[in-house]
N, C-alpha and C positions, 0 to 999 in steps of 0.2 A: 368235423374231425379233419385234421390236416395231416400232412406227410409224417412229421416227426411223432405224432401220436400213434402211428401204426408201426413204428420201428423200435427195435430194442436199442439200448444204449450202445451195445457192441456194434450193431449195424451203423448207427449214426457216426460212431468214431472210426469206422473202417470203410466207408464208402469213398472210393477214389475217383470214380467217374460216374457221371449221370447224363442222361439224354433228355432234353426238354424240347417240346414241340409247341410253338405258339400259333398253330394253325387257326384256332378260333379267333385270334386277334388280327389275322391278316386280311379279313374281309374289308372291302372299301365301304361297305354299307354300315349301318348302325351297329355299334358295339355295346354290349350290355355291361353295365357296371359290375354285375356279379362276376363276369368272366375276367374283367380287368382286376378286380379285387383278389380273385383266386390266384391269378398270375403273380400279382404283387406279393401276396403271402407266400406262395410257393418259392419265389426267388429269395425272399427274406429267410425262409427256413433252410433252403439249400445253402445260402451264404454262411450259415452257422455250422455246416458240417466241417469239423476240424481237419479231416484227412483228405478233403476233396482236392483233386489235382486238375481235373478237366471237366468242362461242361460241353457236351455236344448239343448244338442247336440244330434241330432237324426241321427241314422243310419238305413238303410232299414232292415238290419239283422245283426246277430253277426259275420258272415263271413267277412263282410265289415270292421269291426273293427279288426278282427284277421289277415286278409291278410296284407302283407307288414310289413316292420320293423317299429319300433318306430320312427326312423329318417325319414322314408318315410312319416308317418302321420304328424310329426312335420313340415317337409318341405312343405307339400302340403297345410295344413290348420291350424294346431294346434298352431303354433307360433303366428298367428294373433289373436287367442282367448286370448292370454296373454294380449292384450290391454284392455280386459274387466275384470274389478276387481270384478265382481259379482261371486257368487258360480256357478260352472258348474256341471251339472247333466247329466248322460248318459240315453238315452232312445232309444228304438228300435221300428220300425214300426211293425215288426213281430219277436217274440222270441220263438223259439221252443227248449228249452233246460232245463236242470235241474237247481236247485238252485246253485250247484257248478259251472256250466257253467256261470251263471249270475255273480257270485262272481269273476270268472276268468276274465270276460269281464270288470267288474268294476275296477279291479286291473290294467288291461292293459290300460284302459281309463285314470286312474290316472297317470300311467307312461308316457303316451303320453302327457298329458297336464301339468305335473309338469315342473318347470323351463322353462316355455315358456314366461316369462316376457321380455326376451331379443329378440326383434323383429328386431335387426340389420341385421339378416341374417347370422350370424356367427355360 
């Protein structure tokens, strides 16, 4: 059972903002196919919400965003965010840094999610 199966038609049509957290996909170790499939299906379902305006992508902390290459982040989760046409915003559960650190993270996030409309895997 996935997200849309649990929501009424009214809810599906009136969700304006949603927060997604790809934490399980950020590990540099082995990734399970089940987790990747669940993330892919979740992004596809969220992409169909007609009233959606913003997707907040949540990271536990700034280090999770900074670790790994841009290609690593795209391959693990970001390319599937490209299915969703709503604005994407960066949020942290905990952020202990300066304004400059926050701006650096914002720029990295933009770099990760830009050009992710191609979900063919290439």
